[in-house]
Each structure stands twice: as C-alpha cells, then as structure tokens.
C-alpha positions in Angstrom: 0.0 0.0 0.0 1.4 3.3 -0.9 1.5 5.8 1.8 0.7 9.5 1.4 2.8 11.7 3.9 1.8 15.1 4.8 3.6 17.3 2.4 5.4 19.3 5.1 7.2 16.1 6.2 9.2 16.1 2.9 9.4 12.5 2.6 11.0 10.9 -0.5 10.7 7.3 -1.7 13.2 4.4 -2.7 16.2 6.3 -1.7 19.7 4.5 -1.8 21.1 4.0 1.9 24.6 3.3 0.9 24.6 7.1 0.2 23.8 7.6 4.1 26.3 5.6 5.9 30.1 5.8 5.9 30.8 2.2 4.6 28.7 2.9 1.7 26.7 -0.5 2.1 23.0 -1.0 1.9 19.9 -1.0 -0.6 17.1 1.3 -0.9 14.6 2.6 2.0 11.2 2.3 1.3 10.9 6.1 2.6 13.5 8.8 3.7 13.5 12.1 5.3 16.2 14.6 6.2 14.8 16.2 9.3 15.9 19.8 10.2 14.0 20.3 13.6 13.3 18.5 16.6 9.3 19.3 15.9 9.4 17.8 12.6 11.2 14.8 13.8 8.4 14.3 16.6 5.7 14.9 14.0 7.1 12.4 11.5 7.6 9.8 14.1 3.8 10.0 15.6 2.6 10.0 12.0 4.5 6.7 11.4 3.4 5.5 14.6 -0.3 6.3 13.5 0.3 4.5 10.3 1.9 1.5 11.6 5.2 2.4 9.4 8.5 1.2 11.0 11.0 4.2 11.5 14.7 4.4 12.3 16.5 7.4 13.0 20.1 7.9 12.1 22.8 10.7 12.2 26.0 10.5 9.9 25.6 6.8 9.8 29.1 6.1 10.9 28.3 3.1 12.7 25.8 1.5 10.7 25.3 -0.4 7.5 22.2 -1.7 5.8 21.0 -5.2 3.9 21.1 -5.0 0.2 17.4 -5.6 0.3 17.1 -2.2 1.7 14.7 -1.1 4.8 11.2 -1.8 4.8 9.8 1.5 6.5 11.1 4.9 6.8 14.7 6.2 7.6 14.9 9.7 9.3 18.2 11.4 8.9 18.8 13.8 11.8 20.0 17.2 10.6 19.2 19.6 13.5 22.6 20.3 15.3 22.3 23.4 17.7 25.0 23.9 20.2 24.6 26.4 23.0 26.3 27.4 26.3 23.6 27.5 29.1 25.9 28.4 32.1 29.5 28.4 33.0 30.0 24.8 32.6 26.9 23.5 30.9 26.5 23.0 27.2 23.2 22.1 25.4 23.7 20.1 22.0 20.8 18.8 19.6 21.4 15.2 18.6 22.5 15.9 15.0 25.3 18.1 16.0 28.9 16.7 15.0 30.5 15.2 17.9 33.5 17.2 16.5 31.7 20.4 16.7 30.8 19.7 20.3 34.6 19.0 21.0 35.5 22.3 19.2 32.8 24.3 21.0 34.5 23.2 24.4 37.7 24.3 23.1 36.5 27.7 22.2 35.1 28.1 25.5 38.2 26.7 27.4 35.9 23.8 28.8 37.8 20.6 29.6 36.4 17.1 29.6 35.5 16.4 26.0 39.1 16.0 24.7 38.5 12.3 24.4 36.1 12.7 21.6 38.8 14.1 19.4 38.6 12.6 16.1 35.5 10.4 16.6 33.2 10.8 13.8 29.3 11.1 14.0 26.7 12.9 15.7 26.0 13.5 19.3 22.8 11.5 19.1 24.7 8.6 18.1 27.4 8.9 20.6 24.9 8.7 23.2 23.1 5.9 21.8 26.3 3.8 21.6 28.1 5.5 24.8 31.1 6.6 22.4 34.4 7.0 24.1 38.1 6.7 23.7 41.0 6.9 26.1 39.2 5.6 29.3 36.3 8.3 28.8 33.0 8.3 27.4 30.1 10.6 26.6 27.9 9.1 29.4 30.5 10.5 32.0 29.9 14.0 30.5 26.0 13.9 30.1 23.7 15.2 32.8 20.4 14.8 31.0 18.7 14.4 27.8 15.5 15.1 26.0 14.3 11.9 24.2 11.2 10.7 22.0 9.9 7.4 23.5 8.7 4.5 21.5 5.0 5.5 22.2 5.7 8.9 20.8 6.2 11.0 23.8 8.8 13.6 24.6 10.5 12.8 27.8 13.5 14.7 29.9 15.8 11.9 31.5 18.6 12.0 33.9 21.9 10.4 33.2 20.8 7.3 35.5 17.8 6.8 33.0 20.0 6.0 30.4 21.9 3.2 31.9 25.3 3.8 30.2 27.7 0.7 29.9 30.6 0.1 27.6 29.4 1.2 23.9 26.0 0.8 25.1 22.9 2.6 26.9 19.3 1.9 27.8 18.3 3.2 24.1 19.7 0.1 22.7 17.4 -2.1 24.7 14.4 0.1 24.8 14.6 2.2 21.8 14.1 6.0 21.9 15.3 8.9 19.9 17.8 11.6 21.4 16.4 15.0 20.5 19.2 16.9 22.5 21.5 16.7 25.7 23.0 18.8 28.3 26.6 18.2 29.3 28.6 19.3 32.1 32.3 20.2 31.6 35.1 21.8 33.7 37.0 25.1 33.3 40.3 24.6 31.8 43.3 26.2 30.1 42.9 26.8 26.4 46.4 25.7 25.5 46.3 22.6 27.6 43.0 21.4 25.9 44.1 22.1 22.6 47.4 20.3 23.2 45.6 17.2 24.5 43.3 17.5 21.4 46.2 17.7 18.9 48.0 14.8 20.4 44.8 12.5 20.3 44.3 13.7 16.7 47.8 12.6 15.8 47.5 9.3 17.7 44.4 8.3 15.6 46.2 9.7 12.4 48.9 7.6 13.1 46.8 4.1 13.5 43.6 4.5 11.8 42.7 4.8 8.2 42.3 8.2 6.4 38.8 9.8 6.8 38.4 9.3 2.8 38.3 5.3 3.2 34.8 3.8 3.5 34.9 2.4 6.8 32.2 2.0 9.7 34.9 2.5 12.3 35.9 -0.3 15.0 33.8 -3.4 13.9 33.8 -5.6 17.2 33.6 -4.5 20.8 36.8 -4.8 22.8 36.8 -7.2 25.6 37.9 -7.5 29.3 40.0 -10.3 30.9 39.2 -12.1 34.2 40.5 -9.1 36.2 38.5 -6.7 34.3 41.4 -5.2 32.5 40.5 -3.9 29.0 41.7 -6.0 25.8 41.5 -4.4 22.3 39.6 -6.9 20.1 42.2 -5.9 17.4 44.8 -7.9 19.6 43.1 -11.0 18.9 42.2 -10.1 15.4 45.7 -9.4 14.4 46.8 -12.8 15.9 44.6 -14.7 13.3 45.7 -12.7 10.3 42.6 -10.4 9.9 44.6 -7.8 7.9 45.1 -10.1 5.2 41.3 -11.1 5.3 38.7 -10.2 2.7 35.3 -11.2 1.2 34.4 -9.7 -2.0 35.1 -6.1 -1.7 34.8 -6.0 2.1 38.0 -6.2 3.7 40.1 -5.4 6.9 42.3 -2.2 6.5 46.1 -2.7 6.8 46.5 -0.1 9.4 44.1 -1.5 11.9 42.8 -5.0 12.6 39.6 -4.2 13.6 38.4 -2.0 11.1 36.5 -3.4 8.0 36.3 -1.2 4.9 34.7 -1.1 1.5 37.2 -1.5 -1.4 34.4 -0.3 -4.0 31.4 -2.5 -4.4 31.2 -4.4 -1.1 27.6 -5.9 -0.3 26.1 -6.4 3.4 26.8 -10.0 2.5 30.4 -9.6 2.1 30.7 -7.6 5.2 28.8 -10.4 7.3 30.7 -13.4 6.0 33.9 -11.4 6.8 32.7 -10.9 10.2 31.7 -14.5 10.7 35.0 -15.8 9.2 37.0 -13.7 11.6 34.8 -14.3 14.5 35.2 -18.0 14.1 39.1 -17.9 13.7 39.1 -15.9 16.9 37.0 -18.5 18.8 39.0 -21.3 17.6 42.2 -20.1 18.5 41.3 -18.3 22.0 37.9 -19.4 22.7 36.8 -15.9 22.7 33.5 -14.9 21.1 33.6 -11.3 19.5 30.7 -9.0 19.5 29.6 -6.7 16.8 29.7 -3.0 17.6 28.6 -1.6 14.3 24.9 -1.8 14.0 23.2 -3.7 11.0 19.6 -3.3 9.9 17.6 -5.1 7.2 
C-alpha cells in the first residue's frame, strides 16, 4: 500500500541507503526524510506510529550498514544540530550536532572534559546511543540530562541514570528511543592545555587509523575484558588470526587496523557479514573468545 505523507514532512521514496552510511553499504529505503527540526522529527515519528510504519532515526551513519534488500519503512536522517552554552560549565547540544563540533565548542570556551572525543566521527545522538568513548572516557560520563522521544511518541526529559550507560551501550539500545538533545557538564580549563591534548589525540588516531576518505564503519567488534576486568582490544585477537589479510568480495580489513572493515568499492552487506563470521570463528577457534559486533546492521 502506498502511503501519502503530509507534504510538510518532505518524505522521499526508494532512496539508496549506501549514500547515508560511511561504509557505503545498503539497498533502498522505502522512505527517507532529512529532518531539520526537533518538531518535524516528532511529528514524523508520530505519523509513522499512527500509520504503523517502521521508522529508524540515524545521524551520519558512521557506525551502521544496511541489507542489500534495503529498509522496509522510513529512515529519518537527523540534521538539527544547534549547540549553545547554558551556564559557565553547561552545554546543550541537539542530537544532529557533530561530535567534533561539540569538541570544538568546548575548546573555544576553554572547557575540559571532551578532549577524548577528538577525531571521533558521527553525531551527538549516535554517540549517546552507543556511549561512544576513547582513552578511558565516554560521553556518558559528561552527560547530565537528555530529552528523548520514546517508543510511544512521548517527549521525555531523563537523567543520566535513566540512560544506564555501559561499555558501548545505553538503555536506548534495549528500549529504543530517539535522542532529541542533551545537556553536558564540563570543567573550566586552560585553552592551550586543552588544545594540546586534542592535537595529541588527533595525531595518535591519524597514525593508527585509516584516512577519513576510506569507506569504513569504524571499529567493527567491541573490545573485551580479561578475568580481572582489564580491557583487551579486539584488534589484539584479530591481529593474531591474520585479519589484516582477510577479505570477502569487496569487504576487507584495513592494513592499518585489525578491527576496521572497509569497502574497497562495491562491498555488499553479505560480504561484510561473511567477513565478520569468518573472523569471529578464527578468534573463537584460537582463543575461545566470542567477539561481539559493535557496528549496527539493519535489514
């Protein structure tokens, strides 16, 4: 059945999803809308709810890929991204704001606590959803509150505790909701010291990660912990089973990092999933460790 959306929602049909994720993998979405205000997203979601249309909200698509069959339903691409300072140490950011823009905003206002995010791609909403982090810190440690759109279409203000942050996860993965905006608490700092820390982190990332022009979805598997709770990089296991020489079709592991898959040109979702399974089995056979996918897959 063909759905007629209200004209003001600007919904398009049969749009290629490979153009909306950083690894460039995926077939067409039945419907897609680039949403520029919170109000439009709320109205769009409530309309989909009423019409029983499946809806998925994404940001830059830096940690996702899609089936070649596409997505049955509507994909909403969040484009609203205002950032503002509320008080001396408090910043509010809409979910479509670039994580890098939040990082720069903190630097410009000499606020420390966001340096860990330097070089991490994606949007604030996606970072909250997956509790993005690096170098021993994550976004959940900075967030004080958020405004979300719940599964039943209600707008709700929630505290940090409500979001139940854990390693690369949050309550939003178990009880789906859409982040509209969030407030963060940082600390006053010295501009020069903050900038040096940012520059150091960017240089570290540049030295060990693929260039930004490479089509990747970021770290593919979650890192692990040993029996004492110490972190172990998934790349440690993957390197040991020769992942950097592995490929399936046009999906391959990048030579600079054993835990980053990339698209050599025409990779399909099946290529990516077969590469995942092959490496997962190698690691389990050699170490008895089961790797868990960090990148999200939708079909």
